[in-house]
N, C-alpha and C positions, 0 to 999 in steps of 0.2 A: 527496495520494493515496499517500503513502509507505507506508500500511498495505498496499497491494497489492504491495509490493516483496518478492521472495523473498530469503531469507537467503543470503549468500555463504558459501562454505566454503573454508577454507585448503587449498591443495595445494602441493606442492613444484615448483619450476621445473624444467623438463626439462634445461636446460643444453646443449641441442644446438648452439646457435649462438654460445655464449660460453664463455670459459674458466672453470675451476672457481671462481676468486676472484670474477670478475665475476658468475657465477651466484649465489654466496652473497650478494654485495652486493645484487643485484636482489631476491632472495628476502627479505632483511632489510628492504629498503625497502617491499616489497609487504606483508609481515606487519605492519609498523608502520602502513602506510596503512589496512589493514583494521581494525586495532585502533582507530585514530582514527575510522573510519567507525562502528564499533560504539559509540563514545563520543559520537557526534553532533558530531564535530569535523571537518567536511568540509574546512576550509581546510588543516589539517595533514595530513589524509588525502591531499588532492590533491597537496600538495608531495611527500610520500613516494612516491606512486604515479607521479608524473611522473619522479622520479629512477629508479624501477625501469624505466619505459618507455624511458628514454634508454639503458639497458643492454640490455634485451631486450624489444622491442616486440611480437614475435609470440607472445604468450601470451594465450589467450582469457580466462582468469580475471582477469588484470590489466586487460585492456581492459574487461571487465564492471565491475570495481571502479572504474575511471576513469569509466565511464558513470554509476555510482551516485553518485560524488562530485560530478560536474558536475550530476547531477539534483538532489541535495540543495541545491546552490548556485543552482538554478534557471537554470543555463546550458544550456538545453534543446537548442540546436543542437549543442553539443559533446557533450552526453550521448548524443544520438541517434547521432552519428558513432561513438562508442566502443562502444555496444551493437551497432551493425551490424558493426563490426570483430570483436567477440567472436563474433557469429553466423557470420561468414565463416570464422573460425579453428576454430570448433567448431559445425558446422552442426547445426541443429535441437536445440540444447541448450535444454530447456524453461525453465530458470532465466533464461536471457538473453531468451528470447521473452517470458516473463512480465514481466520488468523493463522491457523496451522497451515493452510494452503499457501498463504503469503510467505510463511517461513520456508516451505518446500521450494518456492520460487527462488529464494536466495540461496538455497542449498543445491539448486539446479536439478531437483528431483521432479521433473516436469509431469510425469504421469501421476504421481501422488498429489501434486498440486491440482491437476485437472480433476481428480476424483473428489477432493474435498471442496474445491470451488463449486463444482457442479452440485454437490449436496447442499451447500449453503444457498446457492442461487435458486435452487428448485424448492426451497423451503418457504412456504407462503407466510411463515411467521417472521422471516428475515426482513428487517426494515431497510436494508441497503443492498438489494439484489444487483443494482448496477455496479457496485464494487466487486462483487463476486463474479459477475459475467465478464467484467473487464479483466480481472485476474485470470479467469478461465481462458479468455482469448489470448492473453499475453503468453500463457504457457504453451498454447498451440503455436503462437508466433515464434517462440524460441525453439520449437520443434521443426520449424520450417513449413508448417501447414497454414499458409496465409489466408486461404479461403475460409477455413474453419475459424480462424482468428477473427476475420471480418464479420462472420455470422454472429459470433459471440458479442462483438462490440455493438452490432446493430441491436441485439437484445438489450444490452446495457442502456443504449440511447433511448430505446423505446420505453424503458422504465423511468429514465430520468434524462430528459433532453438538455438539461443544464449541467450534466456531469462532464466537465471539460476533458478529463483524462481519457474518457472513452473515445473522444474525437481525435486526440493526439495519438493514441495507440492505433486507431484505425488508419490514421494518416501514415503511420510507420509501415503498416501492412501494404497500403497502396504504393508507397515508395518502393518497398521490396518487390512489388509486382511491376515496377517500371511505369507506374501511373502517377507521375509527379504532380500533374494538374489536380487530380483528385486528392492527393496528399495535402497539397497547399490549401485547398478548399477546407479540408478538415482542420488544419492548423489555424486557419483564419477564423473559423467558427469557434475554436477553443479560445482564441485570443479575444474574441468579442465577449465571451463569457468571463474571461480571466486575463485582462490585458498584460499582467506581469508574469505570465506563465513562461518561465525561462526555457523549459524544454520545448514548448511550442515554437518559440522564436528560433531556437537552435535547429530544430528539425526543418522548419521552414527555410532557413538559410541553406541547409544541405540540399533540400529539394530545388531551390533556386539555382544552386551551383550545377545541379544535374541538368537544368534547363539553360545553362550558360547565361543566366541573368545575374551578372556579377554585382551590379550596383545594389540590387535588392538583397542578395546574399550578405553583402557587407553591412547593410542596414540592420538586418536581423542579428547577425553576429555581434554587432555593436550593442544591440539591445540586451543580449545575454550578459555581456560584460558590465553594462550599466546596472542591470537588475540584481545580479548575483556575482559581484566581482571576485569573490574568494572561492567560488565553487569550481568543481572539476569541469563543469560545462563551460565556464568562462575561460579556463585554461585552454580547453580544446578550441573554443572560439577564437582566442588570441592567436593560436597556432595557424588557423585558417586565414585570419586577417593578415598575418605576416606574408602569406603567399599571395593573397588576392589584391592587396594594395600596391 
């Protein structure tokens, strides 16, 4: 569910509770930690962020970054703790609400995810409401409420018509409602925005199978294998291809 996580932004440490040199050290560790997060190196990120926390713990953005590092490492209890600390230090920050909601998705705590995604999406100061609305919709999708999910995805698309994930997720809801044609149209739109979107190719292949259009299903399963050969999606696509060919 990492696609639902909002991007962290660097800020300067306040330095209120520590001396100037300590503040600089904490800031340096924090900035290195965020750089490692952006490079998908959660282990080194966590090491740097924990060193920053040892110097200056009462920094909301640092706590949010720790939440994200633990989230990436699937240490969900620790991640939740740090996201909640971030929200305590910077109440109602929509980025932290959104990222906590994304964590609750992975923990399959759908109702809590819905609550925090809604808070983030409804905050006029949040610069990525399409991310939160898509997460909100996905939580309803996982609860089996496909119509509420579609309504949320529409809100996401209205905010950002180039947000490909919202189209893919809406396609999944249409597929679940036995509307494979509408699902394929959404996947196609997502691929127009992002041609190498492996999930869109995979979902499209599944919808084409439902319509008994085997040739097109094979084409898109092959695209998944070509784009992301080592991914779990590719392994599933290969399994389908063994049956279809």
